[in-house]
C-alpha positions in Angstrom: -2.4 -184.4 -50.6 -0.8 -182.6 -47.6 1.4 -180.8 -50.1 -1.6 -179.6 -52.1 -3.3 -178.4 -48.9 -0.2 -176.5 -47.9 0.0 -174.9 -51.3 -3.6 -173.8 -51.3 -3.2 -172.4 -47.8 -0.2 -170.5 -48.9 -2.0 -169.1 -51.9 -5.0 -168.0 -49.8 -2.7 -166.4 -47.3 -0.8 -164.6 -50.0 -4.0 -163.4 -51.6 -5.3 -162.1 -48.4 -2.1 -160.3 -47.7 -2.1 -158.7 -51.1 -5.7 -157.8 -50.7 -5.1 -156.2 -47.3 -2.2 -154.2 -48.6 -4.3 -153.0 -51.6 -7.2 -152.2 -49.5 -5.0 -150.3 -47.1 -3.4 -148.4 -49.9 -6.7 -147.6 -51.6 -8.3 -146.4 -48.4 -5.3 -144.2 -47.5 -5.4 -142.8 -51.0 -9.0 -141.9 -50.7 -8.4 -140.2 -47.4 -5.6 -138.1 -48.9 -7.8 -137.4 -51.9 -10.7 -136.3 -49.7 -8.3 -134.2 -47.6 -6.9 -132.6 -50.7 -10.3 -132.1 -52.1 -11.6 -130.6 -48.8 -8.6 -128.3 -48.6 -9.2 -127.3 -52.2 -12.9 -126.6 -51.5 -11.9 -124.5 -48.4 -9.4 -122.5 -50.4 -11.9 -122.0 -53.1 -14.6 -120.9 -50.6 -12.2 -118.4 -49.0 -11.3 -117.0 -52.4 -15.0 -116.6 -53.3 -15.6 -114.8 -49.9 -12.7 -112.4 -50.6 -14.0 -111.7 -54.1 -17.5 -111.0 -52.7 -16.0 -108.6 -50.1 -14.2 -106.7 -52.8 -17.3 -106.4 -54.8 -19.2 -104.8 -51.9 -16.5 -102.2 -51.6 -16.6 -101.1 -55.2 -19.7 -98.9 -56.1 -21.4 -99.6 -59.3 -21.7 -96.8 -61.9 -25.4 -96.5 -61.0 -24.5 -96.1 -57.3 -21.8 -93.5 -58.1 -24.4 -91.5 -60.2 -26.9 -91.6 -57.3 -24.2 -90.4 -54.8 -23.3 -87.5 -57.2 -27.0 -86.5 -57.5 -27.5 -86.6 -53.7 -24.3 -84.5 -53.1 -25.5 -81.9 -55.6 -29.0 -81.8 -54.0 -27.5 -81.4 -50.5 -25.3 -78.4 -51.7 -28.4 -76.8 -53.3 -30.3 -77.1 -50.0 -27.5 -75.6 -48.0 -27.2 -72.7 -50.4 -31.0 -72.2 -50.3 -30.9 -72.2 -46.5 -28.1 -69.6 -46.4 -30.1 -67.4 -48.8 -33.2 -67.6 -46.6 -31.0 -66.7 -43.5 -29.7 -63.7 -45.4 -33.1 -62.5 -46.4 -34.3 -62.9 -42.8 -31.4 -60.9 -41.5 -32.2 -58.1 -44.0 -35.9 -58.1 -43.0 -34.9 -57.9 -39.3 -32.5 -55.1 -40.0 -35.2 -53.1 -41.9 -37.4 -53.3 -38.8 -34.5 -52.1 -36.7 -33.8 -49.2 -39.1 -37.4 -48.0 -38.7 -36.8 -47.8 -35.0 -33.1 -47.0 -35.0 -33.3 -44.1 -32.5 -35.8 -45.6 -30.1 -35.0 -45.1 -26.5 -33.8 -48.0 -24.4 -36.5 -47.2 -21.8 -39.8 -49.1 -21.6 -42.5 -48.5 -24.2 -45.6 -46.5 -23.1 -49.1 -47.8 -23.1 -50.9 -47.3 -26.4 -53.3 -44.6 -25.0 -50.5 -42.6 -23.2 -49.5 -39.1 -24.3 -46.3 -39.2 -26.3 -45.8 -35.6 -27.4 -47.4 -32.6 -29.0 -48.8 -32.6 -32.6 -49.4 -35.6 -34.9 -46.7 -38.1 -35.4 -45.5 -38.4 -39.0 -45.1 -41.9 -40.4 -41.6 -42.8 -41.6 -40.6 -41.7 -45.1 -41.0 -44.4 -47.7 -38.0 -45.4 -49.8 -35.3 -43.8 -47.7 -33.8 -40.4 -47.7 -34.8 -38.1 -50.6 -32.6 -35.3 -51.9 -35.6 -33.4 -53.3 -37.3 -33.3 -49.9 -34.1 -32.0 -48.3 -33.7 -29.3 -50.9 -37.4 -28.3 -50.5 -36.8 -27.9 -46.8 -34.0 -25.4 -47.3 -30.9 -27.7 -47.6 -28.7 -26.7 -50.6 -28.3 -29.3 -53.4 -24.7 -30.2 -52.6 -25.4 -30.9 -48.9 -28.6 -32.8 -49.8 -26.8 -35.1 -52.2 -24.0 -35.6 -49.6 -26.6 -36.5 -47.0 -28.3 -39.0 -49.3 -25.0 -40.6 -50.1 -24.1 -40.8 -46.4 -27.5 -42.3 -45.6 -27.2 -45.0 -48.3 -23.7 -45.8 -47.2 -24.9 -46.1 -43.6 -27.7 -48.5 -44.6 -25.4 -50.7 -46.6 -22.9 -50.9 -43.7 -25.6 -51.9 -41.3 -26.8 -54.6 -43.8 -23.3 -55.9 -44.2 -22.7 -55.9 -40.4 -25.9 -57.8 -39.7 -25.4 -60.3 -42.5 -21.8 -61.1 -41.4 -22.9 -61.4 -37.8 -25.8 -63.8 -38.8 -23.5 -65.9 -40.9 -20.7 -66.1 -38.3 -23.0 -66.6 -35.3 -22.4 -63.4 -33.3 -25.6 -61.5 -34.1 -26.8 -61.2 -30.5 -23.3 -60.7 -29.0 -21.3 -57.9 -27.4 -19.2 -57.9 -30.6 -22.2 -57.0 -32.7 -23.3 -54.2 -30.3 -19.8 -52.7 -30.3 -19.7 -52.7 -34.1 -23.2 -51.2 -34.3 -22.2 -48.5 -31.9 -19.2 -47.7 -34.0 -21.5 -47.2 -37.0 -23.6 -44.8 -34.8 -20.5 -42.8 -34.1 -20.3 -42.1 -37.9 -23.6 -40.2 -37.5 -22.2 -38.1 -34.8 -19.4 -37.0 -37.0 -21.9 -36.1 -39.7 -23.9 -34.0 -37.2 -20.7 -32.1 -36.4 -20.1 -31.5 -40.1 -23.5 -30.2 -41.1 -24.8 -28.8 -37.8 -27.9 -29.5 -35.6 -30.6 -28.0 -37.8 -29.5 -29.9 -41.0 -28.9 -33.1 -38.9 -32.5 -32.7 -37.5 -33.8 -32.5 -41.0 -31.7 -35.4 -42.1 -33.1 -37.7 -39.4 -36.6 -36.7 -40.2 -36.3 -37.1 -43.9 -34.6 -40.5 -43.5 -37.6 -41.7 -41.4 -35.7 -41.8 -38.1 -37.0 -40.5 -34.7 -35.7 -37.1 -34.0 -37.3 -36.1 -30.7 -37.5 -37.3 -27.1 -40.8 -37.2 -25.3 -41.6 -37.6 -21.6 -43.8 -40.7 -21.1 -44.1 -40.6 -17.3 -42.5 -38.9 -14.3 -41.3 -40.9 -11.3 -42.6 -39.6 -8.0 -40.0 -37.8 -5.9 -37.6 -37.4 -8.8 -35.8 -34.2 -10.0 -38.2 -34.1 -13.0 -41.2 -34.0 -10.7 -39.7 -31.2 -8.6 -39.2 -28.9 -11.6 -42.6 -29.7 -13.1 -41.9 -31.9 -16.1 -45.0 -33.6 -17.4 -46.0 -36.5 -19.5 -46.1 -35.3 -23.1 -43.3 -32.7 -22.8 -40.9 -32.7 -25.8 -37.3 -32.2 -24.6 -35.5 -30.2 -27.2 -32.1 -29.5 -25.4 -30.4 -30.3 -22.2 -27.6 -28.0 -20.8 -27.5 -26.2 -24.2 -27.0 -29.4 -26.2 -29.7 -30.6 -28.7 -31.1 -34.0 -27.9 -32.4 -36.2 -30.7 -32.6 -39.5 -28.9 -33.0 -40.9 -25.4 -29.4 -42.1 -25.4 -28.2 -38.5 -26.1 -30.3 -37.2 -23.2 -29.0 -39.9 -20.8 -25.4 -39.1 -21.8 -26.0 -35.4 -21.3 -27.2 -35.9 -17.7 -23.9 -37.7 -16.9 -21.7 -35.0 -18.4 -20.2 -32.1 -16.4 -20.4 -31.8 -12.6 -23.0 -33.6 -10.7 -25.7 -31.3 -9.2 -24.6 -28.2 -11.2 -27.7 -26.3 -12.4 -28.5 -26.7 -16.1 -31.3 -25.6 -18.3 -33.8 -27.9 -20.1 -35.5 -26.6 -23.2 -38.8 -28.2 -24.0 -42.0 -27.9 -26.0 -45.3 -28.1 -24.2 -48.6 -27.6 -25.9 -46.9 -25.9 -28.8 -45.1 -23.4 -26.5 -41.3 -23.3 -25.7 -40.3 -23.5 -22.1 -37.1 -23.5 -20.1 -36.7 -25.2 -16.7 -33.7 -25.3 -14.4 -32.6 -28.6 -12.9 -29.6 -30.0 -11.1 -27.5 -32.1 -13.5 -28.1 -35.8 -12.9 -30.8 -38.4 -13.4 -34.1 -36.8 -14.2 -36.3 -39.7 -13.1 -38.5 -40.0 -16.3 -39.5 -42.6 -18.8 -38.9 -41.6 -22.4 -40.4 -42.1 -25.8 -38.6 -41.7 -29.1 -40.8 -39.8 -31.6 -40.6 -38.4 -35.1 -41.7 -34.8 -35.6 -41.3 -32.4 -38.5 -38.6 -29.8 -37.7 -39.8 -26.2 -37.4 
């Protein structure tokens, strides 16, 4: 009986031991399996995230097509804006050309006297060879003047367009280049003479006379009797077609030397003597038909 009890106890102990080992092995195996499974899932998740990131960096064909369309539209808008800027520059230049010989002095009131005789509106369509020939200029000279005028207008357009595109329209560089173009007119004047140059300015629609707008009290102009409305034809023997030319003439030669001013007053020619130097007058640039 004791022996049987001992055997049963041994068997129960052995069974419990085996069961414990098995349970321990099984549980450890599950832990490893779960660990492996979890690691696998983590790796799989990381792989999916990487793939998703790659997909976001690669544009679809539809997106590429949209970007191409937007780029083309942007280029069209830029080209359109540049064209508008060019047209604006040309319009501004046209306004300046109609007033190219205007004096730098202040403009007069609308009701002030600005010279004798009616003012002629600028010629339409630019310089005309037929008008020059009709006024006494020979055909060869007329054609040469027209060619020079056309070249001058194109050079001004090109200068202003370039300055507008490159951003130096209202700069000292632009003023220097514009002055250089004006110098080309001086050389033309020397080639054809004052009378033909006068006709050239008039037929091209430019101002060709300088008028006295007002006289400053106590000035040299007042002392010699210059009046508002006088047209200054020449200063010290040099014809004056613009306010700038008159200003330059007053600075030439010796200060205070006596010079002669030729002018037109009420249709009559007059000569006045004045010391060379500032006259003390406000000027208007006007356009009158040559005699």
